[in-house]
C-alpha positions in Angstrom: 19.3 11.5 -3.9 20.2 11.8 -7.6 16.7 10.7 -8.7 14.5 12.7 -6.4 15.4 16.2 -7.6 14.8 15.6 -11.4 11.5 13.8 -10.7 10.2 16.6 -8.4 11.2 19.1 -11.1 9.4 17.2 -13.8 6.2 16.9 -11.7 6.3 20.6 -10.7 6.9 21.9 -14.2 5.7 19.4 -16.7 2.7 17.6 -15.3 -0.8 19.3 -15.8 -3.0 17.2 -13.5 -6.1 19.2 -14.2 -5.8 18.6 -17.9 -5.0 14.9 -17.4 -8.2 14.6 -15.4 -10.3 16.6 -17.8 -9.1 14.8 -20.9 -9.0 11.4 -19.2 -5.6 10.8 -20.8 -2.0 11.3 -20.0 -0.4 13.3 -22.9 2.2 11.4 -25.0 4.9 14.0 -24.1 4.2 13.5 -20.4 4.5 9.7 -20.8 7.7 10.2 -22.7 9.1 12.4 -20.0 8.4 9.6 -17.4 10.2 7.2 -19.6 13.2 9.5 -20.0 13.4 9.7 -16.3 13.6 5.9 -16.0 10.4 5.7 -14.0 9.1 2.7 -16.0 12.1 0.7 -14.7 12.5 1.9 -11.1 12.9 -1.6 -9.6 14.3 -3.4 -12.6 18.0 -4.3 -12.1 20.5 -2.1 -13.9 21.8 -5.1 -15.8 18.4 -5.1 -17.6 18.4 -1.3 -18.2 16.4 -0.3 -15.1 17.3 2.0 -12.2 17.7 -0.9 -9.8 16.1 0.9 -6.9 15.7 -0.7 -3.5 12.2 -0.9 -2.0 13.0 2.1 0.2 14.0 4.3 -2.8 11.0 3.0 -4.7 8.8 4.2 -1.8 10.6 7.6 -1.8 9.9 8.3 -5.5 6.3 7.1 -4.9 5.9 10.2 -2.7 6.4 12.3 -5.8 4.7 10.3 -8.5 1.5 10.1 -6.2 1.0 13.8 -6.7 -0.9 12.8 -9.9 -3.1 9.8 -9.3 -3.4 8.9 -12.9 0.4 8.8 -13.4 0.9 6.9 -10.1 -1.6 4.2 -11.2 -0.1 4.0 -14.7 3.4 3.5 -13.3 2.3 1.1 -10.6 0.2 -1.0 -12.9 3.2 -1.4 -15.1 5.9 -2.3 -12.6 4.3 -3.0 -9.2 2.1 -5.7 -10.8 2.4 -5.8 -14.6 6.0 -6.9 -14.9 6.5 -8.0 -11.3 5.9 -11.6 -12.1 8.8 -11.7 -14.5 11.0 -9.9 -11.9 10.3 -12.2 -9.0 9.5 -15.6 -10.7 10.7 -15.3 -14.3 13.5 -17.4 -15.7 16.8 -15.7 -16.8 15.7 -16.1 -20.4 12.4 -14.3 -19.7 14.1 -11.5 -17.9 16.7 -10.9 -20.6 14.0 -11.0 -23.3 11.4 -8.7 -21.7 12.8 -6.5 -19.0 15.0 -4.2 -21.0 12.2 -2.8 -23.2 9.9 -2.7 -20.2 12.5 -0.7 -18.2 12.7 1.9 -21.0 9.0 2.1 -21.3 9.1 1.0 -25.0 6.8 -1.7 -23.8 4.2 -1.1 -21.2 2.9 -4.0 -19.0 -0.5 -4.9 -17.5 -1.7 -7.4 -14.9 -4.7 -9.5 -16.0 -6.4 -11.3 -13.2 -9.9 -9.9 -12.6 -12.8 -11.2 -14.7 -16.5 -10.3 -14.9 -17.3 -13.1 -12.5 -14.1 -13.1 -10.5 -13.0 -10.2 -8.3 -11.8 -10.7 -4.7 -12.3 -14.5 -5.3 -9.4 -14.7 -7.6 -9.3 -18.5 -7.6 -12.7 -18.5 -9.4 -11.3 -17.2 -12.8 -12.6 -18.9 -15.9 -10.1 -17.8 -18.6 -8.6 -21.0 -19.9 -5.3 -22.0 -21.5 -5.3 -25.3 -23.3 -2.0 -27.1 -24.2 -1.5 -27.9 -27.9 -1.2 -31.5 -29.0 2.5 -31.0 -29.7 3.0 -29.5 -26.2 4.8 -26.4 -27.6 2.2 -23.7 -26.8 -1.1 -22.9 -25.0 -4.3 -21.6 -26.6 -5.6 -18.8 -24.4 -9.3 -17.8 -24.3 -11.2 -15.5 -22.0 -11.9 -11.9 -20.9 -10.4 -9.7 -18.2 -12.0 -6.6 -16.8 -10.8 -3.3 -15.2 -7.3 -3.8 -16.5 -5.1 -0.8 -15.8 -2.9 -0.1 -18.9 -5.0 -2.6 -20.8 -5.2 -0.3 -23.9 -1.6 0.7 -23.7 0.1 -2.5 -22.9 2.1 -4.7 -25.3 3.1 -7.2 -22.5 0.5 -8.8 -20.2 0.8 -11.0 -17.2 -2.3 -13.2 -17.6 -3.7 -15.8 -15.3 -5.7 -18.7 -16.7 -7.0 -22.2 -15.8 -5.0 -25.1 -17.1 -5.3 -28.9 -16.7 -2.6 -30.3 -14.4 -2.0 -34.0 -13.6 -1.3 -34.3 -9.9 0.9 -36.9 -8.2 -2.0 -39.4 -8.0 -2.5 -39.2 -11.7 -5.8 -37.2 -11.4 -6.4 -34.3 -13.8 -7.2 -31.1 -12.0 -7.8 -27.5 -13.0 -5.2 -25.1 -11.6 -4.2 -21.5 -12.4 -1.1 -20.8 -14.4 0.6 -17.4 -15.0 1.7 -16.5 -18.5 3.6 -13.7 -20.3 1.5 -12.7 -23.2 2.6 -10.4 -26.0 0.0 -8.4 -27.9 1.8 -9.5 -31.0 0.9 -13.1 -30.4 -2.4 -12.3 -32.0 -6.0 -12.7 -30.7 -5.5 -9.9 -28.1 -8.0 -7.1 -28.2 -9.2 -4.5 -25.7 -12.4 -2.5 -25.2 -12.9 1.2 -25.0 -11.4 3.1 -22.0 -13.7 3.0 -18.9 -15.1 6.4 -17.8 -14.1 6.4 -14.2 -14.8 8.4 -11.1 -11.2 9.2 -10.4 -7.7 8.4 -11.7 -9.3 9.3 -15.0 -6.1 9.8 -16.9 -5.1 6.2 -16.4 -6.2 3.7 -19.0 -8.6 1.1 -17.8 -10.4 -1.3 -20.1 -11.5 -4.9 -20.8 -8.9 -7.2 -22.4 -10.0 -10.2 -24.5 -8.0 -13.2 -25.6 -9.2 -15.4 -28.5 -7.1 -18.4 -29.4 -4.0 -16.5 -28.4 -1.0 -18.8 -29.0 1.4 -18.6 -26.0 4.7 -20.5 -26.2 5.2 -22.9 -23.3 8.4 -21.1 -22.4 6.2 -18.1 -21.5 4.8 -19.8 -18.4 5.8 -17.8 -15.2 6.9 -20.3 -12.6 5.3 -23.7 -12.8 2.2 -24.8 -14.7 -0.5 -24.8 -12.1 1.5 -22.5 -9.8 -0.1 -19.3 -11.0 -2.2 -18.5 -7.9 0.8 -18.3 -5.7 2.5 -16.1 -8.3 -0.5 -13.8 -8.3 -0.5 -13.5 -4.6 3.3 -12.9 -4.4 3.0 -10.1 -7.0 0.2 -8.4 -5.1 1.8 -8.9 -1.7 5.1 -7.4 -2.8 3.9 -4.0 -3.8 1.3 -2.8 -1.3 3.8 -1.2 1.1 4.5 1.7 -1.3 0.9 3.0 -0.8 2.0 4.3 2.6 4.7 6.7 1.2 2.5 7.6 -1.8 -0.4 8.6 0.5 1.9 10.5 2.8 3.4 12.4 -0.1 -0.1 13.4 -1.2 -1.2 14.5 2.3 2.0 16.6 2.8 1.2 18.4 -0.4 -2.4 18.9 0.8 -1.1 20.4 4.1 0.9 22.9 2.1 -2.1 23.9 -0.1 -4.6 23.9 2.7 -2.6 25.8 5.3 -2.0 28.6 2.8 -5.8 29.1 2.6 -6.4 28.7 6.3 -3.9 31.4 7.1 -5.5 33.9 4.8 -9.2 33.2 4.9 -11.1 35.2 7.6 -14.4 34.5 9.2 -15.8 36.1 12.4 -12.8 38.5 12.3 -10.4 35.6 12.7 -8.2 33.6 10.4 -9.4 30.0 9.9 -6.1 28.9 11.3 -7.0 30.3 14.7 -10.0 28.1 15.2 -9.5 25.0 17.3 -11.6 22.7 15.0 -9.5 23.7 12.0 -6.3 23.2 14.0 -7.4 19.7 14.9 -7.8 18.9 11.2 -4.2 19.9 10.5 -3.0 17.9 13.4 -4.9 14.9 12.2 -3.4 15.2 8.7 0.1 15.5 10.0 -0.2 12.6 12.4 -1.7 10.4 9.7 1.1 11.3 7.3 3.7 10.6 10.0 2.4 7.2 10.7 2.0 6.3 7.0 5.6 7.2 6.4 6.8 5.4 9.5 5.0 2.2 8.5 6.0 2.3 4.9 9.7 2.9 5.4 9.9 0.4 8.3 8.4 -2.2 6.0 10.5 -1.2 3.0 13.6 -1.4 5.1 12.7 -5.0 6.2 12.1 -6.0 2.6 15.5 -4.7 1.6 17.3 -6.9 4.1 19.2 -9.9 2.6 17.0 -12.9 2.0 13.9 -10.7 1.4 11.8 -11.8 4.5 8.1 -12.2 3.9 6.5 -8.9 4.8 3.2 -9.5 3.1 1.2 -9.0 6.4 3.1 -5.8 7.2 2.5 -4.5 3.6 -1.2 -5.3 3.9 -1.3 -3.3 7.1 0.3 -0.4 5.5 -2.1 -0.5 2.6 -5.2 -0.6 4.8 -4.0 2.1 7.2 -2.8 4.4 4.5 -5.7 4.1 2.1 -8.2 4.8 4.8 -6.0 7.6 6.2 -5.6 9.2 2.8 -9.4 9.2 2.3 -10.0 10.8 5.7 -7.3 13.4 5.2 -8.5 14.5 1.7 -12.0 14.8 3.1 -10.7 17.0 6.0 -8.6 19.1 3.6 -11.7 19.7 1.4 -13.7 20.6 4.5 -11.3 23.3 5.4 -11.8 24.9 2.0 -15.6 24.7 2.4 -17.5 25.5 -0.8 -14.3 26.2 -2.7 -13.1 22.7 -2.0 -16.1 21.4 -3.9 -15.3 23.3 -7.1 -13.3 21.9 -10.0 -11.1 25.0 -10.1 -9.4 23.6 -7.0 -7.6 20.2 -6.8 -9.3 19.0 -3.7 -12.3 17.3 -5.4 -9.9 15.6 -7.8 -7.8 14.3 -4.9 -11.0 13.0 -3.3 -12.0 11.2 -6.4 -8.6 9.8 -7.1 -8.1 8.6 -3.5 -11.3 6.5 -3.3 -9.8 3.7 -5.4 -7.1 3.1 -2.8 -9.5 1.2 -0.6 -10.6 -1.0 -3.5 -7.7 -2.1 -5.7 -4.7 -4.4 -5.0 -7.0 -6.2 -2.5 -10.0 -4.6 -1.0 -9.5 -3.5 2.6 -12.1 -6.0 3.7 -10.3 -8.9 2.2 -7.0 -7.6 3.5 -8.4 -7.3 7.1 -9.3 -11.0 6.9 -5.9 -11.8 5.6 -4.1 -9.9 8.3 -6.2 -11.5 11.1 -6.2 -15.1 9.8 -2.6 -15.1 8.9 -1.9 -14.5 12.6 -4.0 -17.5 13.4 -2.9 -19.7 10.4 -2.2 -22.7 12.5 -5.6 -22.8 14.2 -7.3 -25.0 11.6 -4.5 -27.6 11.7 -4.0 -27.8 15.4 -7.3 -27.0 17.2 -8.9 -30.2 16.1 -7.0 -32.5 18.4 -4.3 -30.4 20.0 -6.2 -27.4 21.4 -4.4 -27.3 24.7 -1.0 -27.4 23.0 -2.0 -24.6 20.6 -3.4 -22.3 23.3 -0.2 -22.8 25.4 1.9 -21.9 22.3 -0.2 -18.8 21.7 0.2 -17.8 25.4 4.0 -18.3 25.2 4.5 -16.4 22.0 2.0 -13.6 22.3 0.5 -13.6 25.8 3.5 -13.6 28.1 4.1 -10.5 30.2 7.7 -10.4 29.0 10.2 -7.6 28.7 10.3 -7.0 24.9 13.5 -5.0 25.3 11.9 -1.6 24.5 12.3 0.0 27.9 14.7 0.0 30.8 18.5 0.5 31.1 19.1 -1.6 28.0 16.0 -0.7 26.1 16.2 0.2 22.5 13.7 3.0 22.8 14.9 6.5 23.8 14.2 7.3 27.5 11.9 10.1 26.7 9.6 7.7 24.9 9.5 5.1 27.7 5.9 5.7 28.6 4.7 5.1 25.0 6.9 2.0 24.7 5.6 0.6 27.9 2.0 1.0 26.7 3.0 -0.8 23.5 4.4 -3.7 25.5 1.3 -3.9 27.7 -0.9 -4.0 24.6 1.1 -6.9 23.1 0.3 -8.8 26.3 -3.4 -7.9 26.2 -3.6 -8.7 22.5 -2.1 -12.2 23.2 -4.7 -12.8 25.9 -7.5 -11.7 23.6 -6.3 -14.0 20.8 -6.2 -16.9 23.2 -9.7 -16.2 24.4 -11.0 -16.0 20.8 -9.4 -19.3 19.8 -10.8 -20.9 22.9 -14.3 -19.6 22.2 -14.6 -20.1 18.5 -12.0 -22.8 17.5 -11.9 -23.5 13.8 -15.1 -21.5 13.2 -13.1 -18.3 13.9 -12.6 -18.1 10.1 -16.4 -17.3 9.7 -16.4 -14.6 12.4 -15.7 -11.6 10.1 -16.7 -8.9 12.6 -14.4 -10.4 15.2 -11.6 -10.8 12.8 -12.0 -7.2 11.7 -11.5 -6.0 15.2 -8.4 -8.3 15.6 -7.0 -6.8 12.3 -7.6 -3.3 13.5 -5.8 -3.9 16.7 -2.8 -5.5 14.9 -2.7 -2.6 12.4 -2.6 -0.1 15.3 0.0 -2.0 17.2 2.2 -2.0 14.0 1.5 1.7 13.6 2.7 2.4 17.1 5.7 0.2 16.7 6.7 2.1 13.5 6.1 5.5 15.0 7.9 4.8 18.2 10.9 3.4 16.3 11.1 6.4 14.1 10.7 9.0 16.9 13.3 7.2 19.0 15.8 7.3 16.1 15.1 11.0 15.4 15.7 11.9 19.0 18.8 9.7 19.3 20.5 11.3 16.3 19.2 14.8 16.9 17.1 15.3 13.8 15.6 18.8 13.5 12.0 19.1 14.7 12.2 15.8 16.6 10.1 17.5 19.3 7.3 17.7 16.7 7.6 13.9 16.2 7.2 13.3 19.9 4.1 15.5 19.8 2.8 13.5 16.8 3.4 10.3 18.7 1.4 11.5 21.7 -1.4 12.7 19.5 -1.3 9.4 17.7 -2.0 7.5 20.9 -4.9 9.8 21.8 -6.5 10.6 18.5 -6.3 7.1 16.9 -5.3 4.4 19.4 -7.7 5.1 22.2 -10.9 5.1 20.2 -10.0 1.9 18.3 -8.2 -0.2 20.9 -11.4 -0.5 23.0 -10.5 -3.8 24.6 -6.9 -3.0 25.0 -5.0 -0.7 27.3 -4.1 2.6 25.7 -5.9 4.3 28.6 -5.4 7.7 30.1 -6.9 9.6 33.0 -10.4 10.8 32.3 -9.5 14.5 32.8 -6.4 14.3 30.5 -6.8 15.7 27.0 -4.4 16.8 24.3 -5.9 20.1 23.4 -2.7 22.0 24.1 -0.6 19.4 22.2 -3.0 19.6 19.2 -2.9 23.4 19.2 0.9 23.4 19.5 1.4 20.9 16.6 -1.0 22.8 14.4 0.6 26.1 15.2 4.0 24.8 14.0 2.5 23.5 10.8 0.6 26.6 10.1 3.5 28.9 10.8 5.7 27.0 8.2 2.6 26.3 6.1 4.0 22.8 5.6 4.5 19.4 7.1 7.5 19.9 9.3 8.8 16.5 10.4 12.1 15.4 9.0 11.9 12.7 6.4 12.3 9.1 7.6 15.4 8.8 5.4 16.9 12.1 6.6 20.3 11.8 8.4 21.1 15.5 8.8 21.3 17.0 12.2 
């Protein structure tokens, strides 16, 4: 692609991640280089001066920008959340006024939701916007914390409580989203936070004191801000999969070089089974992250933009936890050296930890994933429990042919066994959901430990779906190294699915193990000293 090469060249030659981490600042010339490449306007339409990239291509460039955590967060805070409200819910006038200078990077954006007393419970914010007597502007007062780009931004998407008169004539407090310019006045920020990781990204408190915001700067409807906030956050999480995969693939290259040269007990580290297992784990995790991210991005790019918020949340949870595990394993291979600041592993470890926290903690997202699948329970279970359980059985619990296997199946014949296991588990999952609803009814919303297990199963089913889909495509069109993808798929089932799907059916014979498969996959990686699967977007034979 025309964008990939220049961006890779810039990150390889112009980005000094060690210095960015040490100085806790991205140098002005590096920021300017990012702007010159158009990276501040990746998803802004060309008519407003942006690159107009699809979700798929945004994910592709995310693989590269993620190689420096501070830069990745700066770019994401700007466009994945900072300006996204204007992009998805702004008026034509708002887009024409703000997007061109945001696309060029002349203006940097920030997303202001979190407050000292309001984190995951976003609806509890206290920042207030009061409508003026003439009805022409709002006066904004309050403080926001942990705002990425807070000290750099000149445009803020701010969420505040406003008084709204409902249909019954009652006055209620509801959240409204605003576009706030620093030049409006009354906007100040605190000193940059001294963080564990992503140290080069700017994070600080932002304060608003009697900031006059014109009424035309409301995003969406007055009182409709909570929905705007959720839509913004839901629309960007998918890219964490490709970003995490990009980082892990780089780690595989760095770590395999060391493993193939370091000797202990008269053998190279790469010859030890426990080290080979770590490389296999990293490769499989990267493969699944890619598969989930690009499957989700592809769905989001379809006409009509289907709601993929649950899929995006699953990508975020799987990828953030997978990235954390893989960075830890890579550091472990280096041993003592991995702990030293002369090497990048400890920086990757510090940078990666935030992924489990921001853009929705993984705990909150697990509840969202599980409860969204049961969203009708509260409405129906009260007086229509039999009807609801029948519906669940019909939609999830039927032992039906999902069209994956057989003469007319969409999955390649060589993957029939994996596809059949997936179909079986959809059936068992449906049975499990029916049992849980029957047992708990509406109180299921309080059973967080149960919901966590439900979410973990759904995430793994989606992971298997994405991986089987990708592997089937690779075999069908004859992509190079597709045999390695099949191996990754088999290792996926054994290494990750079996331990977690404890009440489902990814079962194997007790004597069966994948030692040979793990060793084979690791050998291929270590021989090339790189992640060797073809890219999900690759079409070459």
